[in-house]
DOTI-384124 format. One record per residue: x, y, z of N, C-alpha, C, CB in turn; residue in one letter. Coordinates in steps of 0.02 Angstrom, whole numbers, padded with zeros to 5 digits, always signed. Glycine has a CB too. Layout:
N
XYZXYZXYZXYZA/...
***
This chain:
323
-01072-01473-02100-01177-01455-02108-01185-01494-02153-01219-01368-02138M/-01256-01545-02134-01269-01563-02201-01346-01526-02236-01270-01649-02200T/-01368-01527-02278-01406-01495-02299-01466-01504-02297-01393-01486-02338A/-01484-01539-02232-01547-01538-02194-01539-01484-02159-01563-01595-02151S/-01487-01466-02118-01460-01403-02080-01476-01340-02123-01376-01407-02067N/-01456-01321-02170-01472-01278-02203-01530-01265-02229-01443-01278-02234D/-01572-01307-02238-01650-01303-02276-01687-01291-02173-01684-01419-02343N/-01672-01297-02131-01708-01287-02085-01751-01348-02040-01742-01244-02115G/-01742-01405-02057-01779-01460-02060-01767-01494-01987-01759-01503-02123E/-01671-01505-01962-01669-01540-01920-01651-01466-01867-01620-01608-01934D/-01643-01420-01887-01646-01356-01823-01669-01361-01766-01681-01301-01835Q/-01741-01394-01770-01778-01385-01699-01768-01439-01627-01859-01390-01720E/-01769-01506-01663-01709-01534-01618-01648-01513-01578-01683-01566-01650P/-01615-01459-01642-01547-01448-01596-01574-01402-01534-01478-01404-01642R/-01604-01344-01558-01646-01276-01535-01664-01305-01445-01739-01261-01601R/-01730-01366-01453-01748-01407-01409-01678-01427-01342-01776-01470-01458Q/-01631-01475-01371-01602-01496-01323-01524-01437-01307-01591-01578-01345K/-01520-01382-01331-01487-01344-01321-01530-01299-01252-01470-01314-01389K/-01593-01292-01253-01620-01259-01216-01650-01303-01151-01664-01224-01255R/-01643-01353-01141-01636-01398-01098-01564-01390-01081-01657-01464-01120Q/-01522-01389-01100-01449-01376-01068-01454-01313-01048-01385-01384-01117V/-01475-01251-01044-01470-01199-01039-01521-01213-00970-01482-01155-01104N/-01564-01235-00977-01627-01257-00906-01568-01276-00851-01696-01347-00925A/-01543-01339-00853-01495-01365-00805-01454-01311-00777-01452-01416-00834V/-01428-01280-00840-01359-01235-00818-01386-01189-00777-01316-01196-00879D/-01454-01160-00782-01490-01094-00748-01495-01114-00662-01582-01079-00788S/-01514-01183-00665-01519-01226-00608-01451-01214-00549-01520-01304-00641V/-01402-01231-00577-01340-01261-00550-01311-01170-00542-01287-01332-00615L/-01323-01133-00580-01303-01084-00564-01320-01024-00521-01294-01076-00601T/-01274-01005-00488-01285-00950-00413-01324-00872-00488-01153-00916-00345P/-01372-00865-00461-01425-00808-00485-01380-00741-00502-01487-00789-00418K/-01325-00729-00457-01289-00654-00482-01248-00690-00525-01241-00599-00422S/-01217-00752-00559-01195-00755-00598-01241-00760-00675-01159-00794-00576K/-01291-00796-00653-01347-00790-00707-01375-00719-00726-01408-00830-00683R/-01381-00671-00709-01398-00604-00723-01359-00568-00752-01412-00574-00677T/-01270-00573-00736-01225-00535-00754-01210-00575-00830-01166-00528-00696T/-01211-00631-00837-01198-00661-00905-01202-00630-00949-01227-00704-00923S/-01262-00599-00983-01268-00558-01032-01229-00500-01048-01318-00544-01030T/-01239-00465-00976-01206-00405-00979-01126-00422-00988-01223-00363-00914T/-01078-00470-00971-01019-00494-00955-00990-00511-01044-01029-00565-00893S/-01058-00533-01072-01041-00547-01158-01029-00493-01187-01097-00579-01204H/-01073-00456-01182-01086-00399-01219-01014-00336-01217-01161-00369-01182R/-01012-00346-01131-00925-00305-01126-00889-00335-01170-00876-00311-01052R/-00851-00411-01155-00794-00437-01181-00808-00424-01251-00778-00510-01163S/-00874-00424-01280-00908-00405-01378-00851-00358-01389-01010-00349-01397T/-00884-00284-01352-00860-00212-01349-00785-00218-01352-00885-00170-01280N/-00750-00263-01296-00681-00251-01290-00647-00287-01345-00654-00271-01222V/-00650-00352-01387-00645-00354-01412-00650-00318-01492-00653-00381-01385T/-00684-00298-01503-00709-00248-01562-00669-00198-01561-00779-00221-01560A/-00651-00169-01507-00618-00112-01494-00548-00121-01513-00626-00092-01426G/-00505-00194-01493-00452-00185-01490-00458-00203-01593-00409-00235-01422N/-00510-00231-01641-00470-00249-01682-00476-00189-01719-00480-00311-01712T/-00489-00143-01694-00477-00049-01719-00444-00018-01682-00537+00002-01721S/-00377-00055-01677-00328-00023-01648-00336+00024-01554-00315+00027-01713G/-00386-00023-01535-00395-00010-01443-00353-00026-01425-00443-00042-01397G/-00339+00000-01367-00288-00037-01305-00331-00096-01288-00271+00014-01226S/-00274-00147-01279-00314-00231-01243-00319-00223-01176-00265-00313-01251S/-00289-00169-01143-00258-00160-01047-00330-00168-01037-00211-00067-01003K/-00353-00203-01005-00411-00191-00953-00415-00167-00896-00436-00234-00938Q/-00427-00128-00855-00409-00126-00767-00435-00139-00734-00400-00085-00733T/-00471-00158-00681-00523-00167-00646-00575-00111-00624-00499-00195-00599P/-00634-00135-00614-00674-00089-00605-00689-00088-00543-00722-00090-00641Q/-00696-00033-00511-00728-00035-00439-00761-00067-00427-00755+00004-00416K/-00744-00094-00353-00762-00160-00309-00840-00138-00295-00708-00174-00227S/-00888-00163-00277-00944-00169-00252-00977-00227-00181-00970-00178-00312G/-01026-00231-00186-01037-00289-00122-01019-00354-00137-01113-00299-00098S/-00984-00389-00095-00963-00451-00134-00879-00440-00139-01006-00455-00217G/-00860-00402-00161-00784-00396-00178-00731-00383-00125-00775-00342-00222H/-00650-00411-00133-00611-00395-00093-00645-00415-00007-00596-00320-00114L/-00680-00484-00003-00705-00488+00072-00757-00471+00103-00675-00462+00105G/-00795-00429+00068-00851-00376+00094-00906-00464+00103-00886-00289+00011S/-00921-00462+00182-00983-00532+00187-01063-00513+00212-00955-00595+00255L/-01055-00430+00174-01144-00413+00195-01187-00465+00128-01171-00294+00182S/-01174-00498+00075-01208-00529+00069-01214-00615+00073-01217-00501+00033N/-01182-00608+00144-01170-00694+00184-01224-00669+00250-01056-00722+00222R/-01245-00626+00254-01308-00604+00328-01259-00598+00368-01375-00666+00365G/-01217-00571+00372-01141-00538+00413-01163-00456+00406-01044-00559+00358Q/-01151-00425+00465-01134-00373+00478-01054-00355+00454-01150-00369+00544T/-01046-00279+00440-00985-00256+00416-00954-00259+00451-00975-00207+00395E/-00975-00255+00545-00911-00265+00578-00909-00330+00588-00899-00228+00639S/-00931-00381+00584-00931-00440+00588-00878-00472+00531-01000-00459+00586E/-00896-00428+00490-00852-00458+00437-00757-00456+00440-00878-00416+00371G/-00786-00381+00465-00694-00341+00474-00655-00393+00514-00687-00252+00531T/-00702-00406+00593-00669-00449+00645-00652-00514+00601-00722-00466+00716S/-00709-00545+00564-00681-00617+00524-00620-00604+00503-00721-00644+00457L/-00608-00556+00468-00553-00545+00375-00489-00532+00439-00578-00435+00287R/-00474-00496+00484-00456-00483+00525-00389-00566+00561-00527-00456+00556K/-00448-00611+00575-00430-00686+00601-00397-00704+00557-00480-00737+00615D/-00418-00692+00496-00382-00725+00438-00328-00700+00429-00412-00723+00379E/-00308-00629+00440-00250-00607+00398-00209-00625+00465-00248-00519+00360M/-00215-00648+00539-00179-00665+00559-00158-00734+00566-00186-00639+00590I/-00204-00763+00533-00197-00847+00507-00123-00850+00444-00293-00876+00454A/-00129-00787+00424-00114-00755+00337-00016-00743+00399-00194-00632+00288D/-00028-00709+00443+00035-00685+00469+00082-00761+00495+00016-00626+00537V/+00042-00807+00532+00085-00839+00530+00106-00878+00493+00084-00853+00559K/+00081-00880+00432+00091-00925+00386+00147-00914+00357+00046-00929+00346Q/+00135-00847+00325+00166-00813+00259+00217-00767+00286+00109-00770+00210R/+00241-00742+00352+00281-00690+00374+00349-00711+00384+00256-00661+00432L/+00402-00703+00360+00480-00708+00349+00492-00654+00392+00513-00699+00271V/+00531-00642+00444+00534-00615+00490+00625-00608+00487+00490-00652+00548K/+00657-00558+00513+00733-00525+00513+00745-00568+00434+00799-00553+00598N/+00729-00524+00396+00766-00544+00341+00809-00493+00341+00732-00555+00278T/+00864-00488+00301+00923-00447+00307+00923-00408+00262+00981-00474+00308A/+00912-00436+00212+00904-00411+00127+00877-00345+00105+00855-00458+00089C/+00818-00353+00153+00762-00306+00143+00774-00237+00115+00730-00297+00204I/+00836-00198+00160+00843-00127+00141+00864-00137+00088+00881-00081+00177A/+00908-00196+00063+00951-00198+00009+00897-00199-00054+01004-00266+00015D/+00842-00203-00031+00796-00216-00119+00774-00134-00134+00695-00282-00113Q/+00786-00111-00096+00776-00040-00098+00807-00008-00141+00789-00012-00047A/+00882-00015-00109+00944+00022-00178+00917+00035-00237+01010-00030-00207Q/+00939+00092-00252+00936+00101-00335+00968+00070-00364+00950+00157-00364P/+00990+00046-00424+01015-00021-00482+01071+00038-00503+00943-00057-00565R/+01042+00093-00537+01097+00126-00555+01172+00140-00504+01066+00185-00575N/+01229+00138-00550+01272+00151-00486+01273+00213-00463+01340+00135-00494N/+01263+00251-00489+01290+00333-00482+01236+00357-00419+01276+00391-00571R/+01166+00326-00430+01118+00345-00395+01126+00284-00323+01045+00347-00445H/+01149+00259-00337+01182+00203-00279+01210+00222-00222+01235+00164-00301L/+01275+00277-00255+01327+00290-00213+01296+00372-00196+01410+00277-00253S/+01259+00394-00212+01222+00451-00184+01180+00453-00130+01189+00472-00224L/+01145+00391-00146+01074+00355-00091+01131+00336-00038+01014+00265-00128A/+01191+00284-00018+01226+00292+00036+01260+00332+00060+01249+00264+00040Q/+01267+00388+00005+01303+00440+00049+01244+00491+00083+01361+00487-00002T/+01208+00497+00050+01154+00544+00090+01122+00523+00149+01099+00560+00050F/+01102+00413+00161+01083+00387+00198+01116+00413+00255+01083+00330+00185T/+01196+00398+00262+01251+00402+00310+01244+00484+00334+01329+00380+00272E/+01241+00513+00311+01230+00605+00335+01188+00621+00362+01223+00656+00292R/+01119+00600+00344+01065+00601+00358+01053+00576+00430+01036+00572+00313I/+01083+00503+00434+01074+00467+00502+01127+00511+00558+01098+00374+00492S/+01170+00533+00527+01214+00571+00579+01158+00650+00597+01309+00594+00532E/+01139+00696+00557+01091+00730+00569+01058+00724+00639+01053+00718+00521S/+01019+00672+00603+00950+00656+00650+00997+00612+00706+00872+00600+00603I/+01034+00598+00717+01088+00572+00782+01109+00637+00840+01174+00542+00741E/+01115+00677+00794+01143+00742+00834+01091+00778+00863+01181+00792+00789K/+01019+00780+00824+00979+00811+00852+00949+00769+00895+00944+00841+00815H/+00926+00696+00915+00913+00671+00969+00955+00671+01032+00901+00620+00952I/+01026+00671+01018+01087+00671+01067+01057+00758+01099+01187+00662+01016A/+01048+00806+01054+01041+00856+01090+00972+00891+01074+01098+00894+01081S/+00938+00846+01104+00851+00851+01109+00819+00897+01071+00823+00868+01176E/+00855+00915+01000+00811+00963+00974+00834+01053+00972+00746+00949+01019G/+00884+01023+01021+00895+01114+01054+00963+01152+00988+00949+01110+01175E/+01002+01090+00963+01070+01131+00938+01043+01166+00842+01159+01051+00935S/+01063+01216+00834+01042+01262+00781+01059+01242+00715+01067+01326+00791D/+01136+01212+00749+01202+01217+00694+01201+01127+00668+01299+01247+00745D/+01140+01087+00659+01181+01022+00675+01181+01026+00591+01143+00942+00727V/+01153+01037+00517+01160+01039+00484+01224+01067+00450+01120+01047+00485F/+01260+01129+00465+01281+01164+00465+01278+01213+00397+01323+01140+00489G/+01314+01209+00362+01290+01277+00301+01283+01243+00250+01345+01342+00278K/+01233+01179+00235+01225+01113+00196+01170+01132+00181+01230+01042+00226E/+01117+01147+00215+01035+01159+00198+01013+01207+00283+00980+01056+00185S/+00944+01244+00237+00926+01296+00291+00890+01238+00355+00861+01366+00254P/+00901+01281+00413+00874+01240+00454+00794+01258+00493+00929+01232+00501T/+00760+01308+00469+00693+01322+00500+00646+01266+00487+00663+01388+00474N/+00620+01258+00433+00579+01214+00400+00619+01142+00411+00569+01239+00321E/+00697+01122+00420+00688+01068+00440+00680+01037+00534+00741+01045+00402L/+00739+01099+00582+00702+01096+00643+00627+01095+00676+00721+01133+00663N/+00587+01107+00623+00513+01102+00653+00489+01039+00619+00460+01170+00636E/+00533+01018+00588+00508+00941+00586+00530+00912+00627+00518+00901+00535H/+00580+00917+00665+00631+00878+00706+00595+00883+00767+00711+00908+00709V/+00572+00972+00801+00535+00945+00838+00484+00929+00844+00537+00958+00866K/+00442+00889+00795+00375+00874+00787+00398+00786+00819+00338+00891+00692T/+00459+00766+00778+00449+00693+00763+00504+00666+00846+00489+00664+00659F/+00527+00716+00866+00577+00700+00925+00542+00652+00969+00599+00766+00970L/+00489+00687+01000+00468+00641+01055+00456+00581+01035+00412+00661+01090P/+00440+00525+00967+00414+00484+00957+00491+00444+00982+00374+00484+00888W/+00561+00469+00961+00613+00424+00979+00605+00410+01084+00698+00472+00945T/+00575+00450+01092+00578+00433+01166+00528+00425+01198+00607+00473+01200Q/+00481+00387+01139+00442+00333+01176+00452+00283+01243+00435+00294+01132L/+00523+00263+01223+00538+00178+01247+00554+00211+01316+00614+00119+01202T/+00546+00294+01333+00574+00293+01395+00506+00304+01454+00636+00355+01395R/+00446+00301+01425+00390+00328+01452+00348+00241+01439+00358+00412+01404Q/+00296+00215+01499+00270+00176+01512+00209+00182+01478+00273+00171+01566K/+00201+00132+01438+00123+00119+01407+00074+00104+01437+00116+00074+01367V/+00021+00154+01435-00046+00136+01473-00099+00140+01430-00062+00179+01533S/-00150+00102+01462-00198+00089+01436-00220+00145+01385-00238+00073+01483A/-00206+00205+01419-00241+00302+01394-00224+00311+01341-00214+00378+01431A/-00159+00293+01325-00116+00306+01265-00149+00267+01212-00038+00283+01275D/-00126+00311+01152-00169+00317+01100-00119+00319+01019-00216+00390+01119N/-00132+00284+00986-00059+00283+00933-00081+00336+00903-00038+00215+00874E/-00135+00372+00893-00142+00423+00827-00108+00471+00863-00222+00449+00795K/-00109+00476+00931-00020+00530+00942+00048+00534+00899+00022+00506+01011A/+00035+00454+00886+00130+00442+00829+00129+00486+00754+00144+00326+00788M/+00033+00470+00745+00032+00507+00673+00072+00556+00638-00017+00535+00670Y/+00057+00617+00693+00111+00672+00649+00184+00684+00680+00076+00752+00648P/+00204+00638+00706+00265+00630+00738+00293+00587+00657+00260+00581+00828M/+00284+00530+00670+00301+00491+00599+00291+00546+00519+00232+00415+00596I/+00248+00565+00524+00253+00618+00470+00302+00673+00457+00202+00648+00474L/+00324+00690+00516+00380+00750+00507+00436+00683+00511+00386+00828+00583A/+00437+00651+00511+00514+00608+00501+00524+00611+00428+00515+00516+00526F/+00450+00588+00405+00448+00573+00350+00459+00625+00296+00398+00544+00347V/+00428+00685+00315+00449+00724+00275+00516+00781+00268+00402+00745+00273M/+00564+00754+00351+00591+00772+00353+00674+00736+00325+00568+00792+00400F/+00645+00686+00316+00701+00641+00245+00678+00678+00185+00683+00536+00225V/+00638+00675+00185+00624+00702+00102+00640+00781+00113+00527+00688+00065A/+00642+00809+00139+00664+00868+00125+00761+00888+00110+00632+00901+00186Q/+00784+00826+00168+00844+00822+00187+00879+00798+00116+00851+00777+00251E/+00851+00766+00089+00853+00721+00017+00863+00760-00027+00792+00681-00006I/+00810+00796-00038+00782+00842-00082+00844+00886-00104+00722+00884-00047Q/+00876+00937-00010+00921+00969+00003+00988+00962-00036+00924+00961+00061N/+01015+00890-00013+01081+00886-00008+01071+00865-00106+01119+00820+00064R/+01025+00838-00135+01039+00820-00206+01049+00877-00252+00985+00779-00234M/+00991+00924-00233+00996+00995-00277+01100+01017-00259+00917+01077-00226L/+01099+01025-00216+01175+01048-00177+01224+01023-00212+01190+01023-00101A/+01216+00946-00232+01265+00914-00239+01261+00919-00322+01261+00845-00198D/+01295+00942-00360+01308+00966-00450+01303+00903-00449+01384+01010-00495T/+01334+00852-00443+01341+00798-00495+01294+00733-00489+01415+00774-00493A/+01219+00774-00458+01185+00732-00441+01146+00738-00501+01159+00737-00378A/+01127+00661-00517+01063+00682-00583+00982+00655-00561+01085+00630-00671A/+00940+00707-00564+00898+00689-00529+00850+00662-00573+00880+00734-00488L/+00857+00644-00648+00820+00608-00686+00815+00537-00648+00850+00607-00757D/+00753+00509-00640+00724+00430-00608+00757+00433-00551+00743+00353-00649G/+00728+00496-00527+00753+00491-00432+00693+00499-00402+00810+00559-00392C/+00662+00509-00365+00598+00493-00336+00591+00511-00256+00585+00416-00349R/+00549+00539-00245+00547+00549-00171+00474+00523-00149+00560+00630-00150L/+00505+00515-00084+00433+00453-00039+00396+00502+00015+00475+00366+00024I/+00338+00533-00003+00284+00601+00035+00235+00552+00045+00249+00682-00020L/+00222+00569+00111+00163+00551+00154+00076+00586+00113+00185+00594+00242P/+00040+00546+00137-00030+00588+00123-00043+00610+00172-00091+00558+00099F/-00074+00666+00190-00110+00719+00223-00148+00700+00269-00146+00755+00186K/-00202+00642+00246-00248+00625+00293-00219+00540+00330-00329+00626+00248K/-00227+00536+00376-00218+00489+00443-00264+00465+00457-00200+00513+00501T/-00255+00374+00473-00331+00363+00488-00368+00361+00451-00359+00397+00519D/-00387+00347+00389-00439+00359+00333-00444+00295+00318-00422+00406+00269T/-00497+00297+00260-00508+00261+00197-00513+00300+00163-00555+00221+00187R/-00454+00243+00102-00444+00276+00043-00506+00283+00009-00397+00245+00002P/-00483+00324-00051-00544+00349-00082-00589+00293-00103-00528+00393-00142N/-00558+00252-00151-00587+00210-00194-00601+00132-00143-00533+00203-00266N/-00606+00126-00076-00620+00073-00029-00677+00072-00027-00595+00074+00031S/-00692+00005-00022-00779-00011-00019-00774-00039+00043-00821-00067-00079D/-00734-00051+00100-00731-00079+00156-00723-00041+00218-00688-00118+00151S/-00731-00044+00293-00732-00009+00332-00653+00008+00355-00777-00036+00374A/-00601-00026+00325-00523-00027+00359-00502+00042+00340-00463-00090+00326E/-00469+00072+00394-00430+00122+00380-00364+00137+00386-00448+00155+00401R/-00319+00141+00327-00271+00178+00322-00222+00226+00379-00297+00207+00282V/-00194+00168+00403-00144+00220+00465-00120+00275+00415-00058+00174+00511D/-00079+00272+00390-00009+00321+00363-00005+00285+00281+00086+00302+00424I/-00037+00350+00222-00004+00316+00173+00048+00337+00141-00038+00303+00134G/+00106+00310+00086+00151+00355+00046+00165+00339-00018+00210+00361+00073L/+00171+00397-00046+00164+00397-00114+00226+00425-00149+00105+00435-00131C/+00236+00418-00225+00308+00433-00261+00298+00488-00300+00339+00376-00308C/+00360+00544-00279+00331+00595-00314+00394+00596-00346+00299+00660-00279M/+00397+00657-00416+00472+00672-00439+00531+00714-00389+00463+00718-00505G/+00592+00686-00408+00652+00731-00385+00644+00795-00350+00688+00748-00440A/+00614+00827-00415+00599+00915-00379+00557+00920-00372+00608+00979-00405N/+00482+00886-00328+00424+00925-00325+00426+00975-00269+00365+00883-00319S/+00351+00983-00275+00363+01021-00202+00375+00973-00130+00290+01067-00187S/+00395+00993-00056+00405+00955-00042+00322+00949+00034+00489+00960-00036I/+00294+00947+00010+00208+00941+00058+00177+00886+00052+00145+00989+00034E/+00135+00883+00089+00093+00809+00101+00041+00811+00042+00048+00801+00184M/+00017+00754+00032-00002+00752-00047-00106+00748-00009+00048+00649-00112Q/-00152+00747-00045-00199+00752-00057-00217+00688-00069-00206+00794-00094D/-00301+00660-00089-00330+00628-00121-00280+00539-00108-00335+00673-00194E/-00294+00507-00062-00268+00476-00061-00291+00385-00068-00243+00505-00021M/-00299+00352-00119-00337+00319-00163-00273+00242-00141-00346+00364-00260G/-00325+00184-00158-00283+00111-00168-00230+00124-00225-00337+00042-00194Y/-00265+00161-00265-00246+00166-00327-00165+00191-00350-00297+00210-00350N/-00161+00247-00298-00090+00296-00283-00050+00265-00214-00116+00390-00264S/-00073+00219-00192-00026+00204-00114+00056+00146-00165-00106+00124-00024L/+00112+00209-00138+00155+00164-00157+00175+00126-00086+00214+00200-00198F/+00159+00149-00033+00182+00097+00046+00150+00149+00093+00290+00081+00070A/+00125+00091+00126+00072+00076+00186+00122+00100+00265+00046-00030+00183L/+00096+00132+00320+00132+00124+00375+00084+00096+00428+00167+00188+00395I/+00087+00061+00452+00044+00018+00540+00069+00040+00589+00052-00070+00561E/+00049+00076+00624+00109+00131+00690+00028+00088+00747+00117+00287+00675A/+00074+00071+00786+00056+00061+00846+00102+00076+00929+00041-00003+00834K/+00052+00099+00976+00080+00119+01029+00124+00077+01057+00039+00136+01068R/+00118+00045+01079+00122-00039+01106+00180-00083+01076+00049-00082+01084G/+00209-00145+01100+00259-00147+01068+00271-00206+01098+00305-00094+01068R/+00220-00258+01090+00202-00318+01117+00203-00365+01071+00142-00317+01147T/+00191-00430+01055+00189-00464+01009+00139-00481+00987+00215-00500+01013E/+00072-00435+01026-00017-00443+01002-00008-00371+00971-00096-00453+01078A/+00038-00328+00990+00036-00248+00937+00062-00296+00856+00127-00159+00975D/+00127-00298+00890+00142-00308+00796+00112-00362+00769+00222-00322+00770F/+00080-00417+00783+00067-00478+00778-00027-00405+00719+00062-00548+00885A/-00049-00408+00778-00102-00334+00740-00090-00304+00687-00105-00271+00776S/+00004-00273+00695-00008-00217+00644+00015-00273+00559+00062-00130+00669A/+00038-00316+00582+00063-00352+00519-00021-00378+00483+00126-00431+00545Y/-00048-00398+00535-00129-00408+00512-00156-00362+00441-00181-00377+00584A/-00146-00290+00497-00196-00240+00446-00144-00227+00388-00225-00154+00486Q/-00068-00240+00381-00028-00210+00309-00064-00293+00269+00097-00196+00315L/-00060-00319+00306-00120-00416+00236-00137-00393+00209-00194-00480+00246F/-00191-00347+00248-00273-00341+00197-00257-00266+00181-00372-00353+00249T/-00223-00219+00189-00190-00156+00136-00181-00173+00066-00114-00131+00159Y/-00112-00238+00089-00059-00224+00030-00126-00269-00017+00046-00265+00040S/-00161-00306-00022-00209-00344-00070-00264-00303-00097-00243-00404-00036E/-00287-00258-00069-00319-00201-00114-00294-00166-00143-00349-00163-00093K/-00190-00141-00142-00154-00113-00165-00140-00178-00246-00098-00092-00102I/-00160-00246-00235-00135-00272-00282-00219-00261-00315-00092-00349-00269Y/-00272-00246-00294-00315-00253-00334-00321-00202-00374-00362-00267-00310F/-00293-00149-00341-00329-00078-00362-00256-00059-00427-00341-00002-00271Y/-00195-00096-00413-00152-00089-00459-00128-00147-00494-00107-00058-00435Q/-00144-00171-00535-00130-00250-00571-00082-00255-00616-00186-00281-00610I/-00028-00208-00583+00026-00234-00631+00077-00191-00567+00024-00204-00735D/+00082-00202-00512+00110-00193-00447+00162-00269-00445+00041-00185-00380R/+00213-00256-00436+00255-00322-00418+00273-00339-00365+00306-00328-00442R/+00260-00305-00325+00272-00314-00265+00244-00234-00204+00356-00333-00272F/+00208-00232-00126+00214-00178-00118+00261-00186-00039+00142-00142-00128V/+00273-00109-00044+00305-00091+00045+00251-00082+00086+00352-00015+00058W/+00285-00106+00144+00238-00091+00216+00304-00067+00275+00186-00182+00251G/+00273-00027+00313+00306-00007+00371+00273-00017+00413+00326+00049+00377I/+00284-00092+00481+00249-00065+00539+00315-00015+00608+00205-00150+00577V/+00264+00004+00628+00286+00036+00685+00258+00012+00739+00278+00099+00685C/+00300+00001+00805+00264-00006+00873+00311+00018+00913+00241-00078+00897C/+00301+00068+00936+00307+00117+00987+00374+00147+00947+00316+00086+01074G/+00443+00123+00958+00495+00145+00928+00531+00114+00880+00528+00157+00963T/+00514+00051+00869+00536+00001+00839+00496-00004+00775+00534-00056+00882I/+00524-00024+00726+00524-00005+00633+00530-00072+00606+00599+00047+00596V/+00499-00108+00575+00502-00141+00536+00479-00121+00445+00474-00184+00572N/+00519-00150+00409+00512-00140+00341+00501-00217+00301+00581-00097+00317A/+00442-00213+00277+00422-00278+00248+00410-00257+00177+00357-00314+00284C/+00419-00325+00140+00412-00332+00089+00360-00384+00055+00464-00338+00079L/+00306-00382+00031+00231-00404-00007+00265-00418-00070+00161-00340-00016F/+00281-00480-00068+00239-00522-00125+00205-00584-00137+00269-00528-00166S/+00204-00595-00220+00139-00639-00232+00153-00684-00155+00140-00696-00322N/+00194-00717-00135+00177-00793-00093+00201-00790-00029+00213-00862-00125Y/+00249-00738-00020+00270-00726+00057+00276-00648+00074+00346-00763+00073N/+00303-00634+00155+00301-00579+00165+00371-00581+00216+00230-00556+00187V/+00412-00524+00172+00479-00520+00212+00503-00462+00240+00530-00540+00175H/+00513-00478+00309+00504-00404+00367+00588-00409+00399+00422-00419+00455A/+00596-00343+00399+00654-00321+00405+00669-00365+00486+00655-00230+00398S/+00754-00361+00515+00762-00350+00580+00740-00277+00616+00831-00364+00589P/+00730-00289+00670+00712-00226+00724+00759-00159+00705+00733-00251+00812D/+00726-00115+00695+00772-00040+00684+00722+00013+00737+00771-00005+00578M/+00787+00014+00793+00735+00066+00846+00798+00115+00849+00700+00028+00942D/
***
C-alpha cells in the first residue's frame, strides 16, 4: 500500500473499477444467486466465528426447497412432468450403472466381528429352516420352532407373509395391486427380527453389544417426512438396538432410513427396471440428507423374486435372484 492509499487520494478510482466489475458480474449472474450471495456470506462468517469459539465445524444440509433434488417447478414444468422426467433419467441410469448378479453382495452385510459372524451364520441357517418348514406345512404346523421360541406372535407373522411365497402359483392380472404385498413383506421382516432377537437372548454366549436389528416403518407407500417431492417410498427400514422392542417404527424420514424396499406385483423386465429406477431416486435423497453415508442398501421385490442392492458412489451392485 502506498501513502496515497492511506490518505484516500487514489481510493475513488479503485472504487469505481470495483463497481464496474460488480455490475458486469450482476448481469452474468442469475438473480437467485445474486439475492442469496449476501446471506451466504453472512452465514459463512457466522459459521467461521462459531468455529473459532469452539463450535462444531460440521454442517448438515438444510431442508431442500424448490429447485433442490430435481424439482423442476422453476423451469415451467408441473410436478407430474418433473416426476416423469426424473423417472426417465433414472431408467437411463439403471442401464448405465446397474451391475447385476453380483454374488458377493450378501457377504458385504456380514459382521466383521468373528463372534458375531458365527452367530449370524447360525441364526441364518436356523431361521431359513424354520421358514421352509412353515412354507411346506402352509402355516399349519404349531411345533416348527420347537421349544426355542414362543409361537403365537411368530405364527401370526407367518400367516400374514405366507401368501407372498405363493404368488408364483397365481397368474398376474391387470387388477392385481402391489400394495397388497406390503403387509406380507412387513410381516416377513418382523418375523425375522423377532426370531433373531429370540435366538440371541436364548443364546447365553451371544454378546448383544454392537448388534442391530432391522425393523420396518409402519407407514407404506408414503412420502418421507422431510421429502420435498411427490415420490412415495414403498417400504422403509431402519436400524435399532438388539434389545429394542420388536415393533414397527413411526416417523419415516430420509435422514433415518437405513434401507429401502421397492415392490412390484409382476416380474417382467419392465417391472424390474421400474423398481430399480425408483430405488435410484430414493437413494440419492438418502445421500443428500445423510451426508456421512458411505453406501445405501436397497431391496427389489418383484413377485417372489428378491434382489439385494448395494448403492455406492459410482455403481449399483445387485445380488442374484432369490426366490
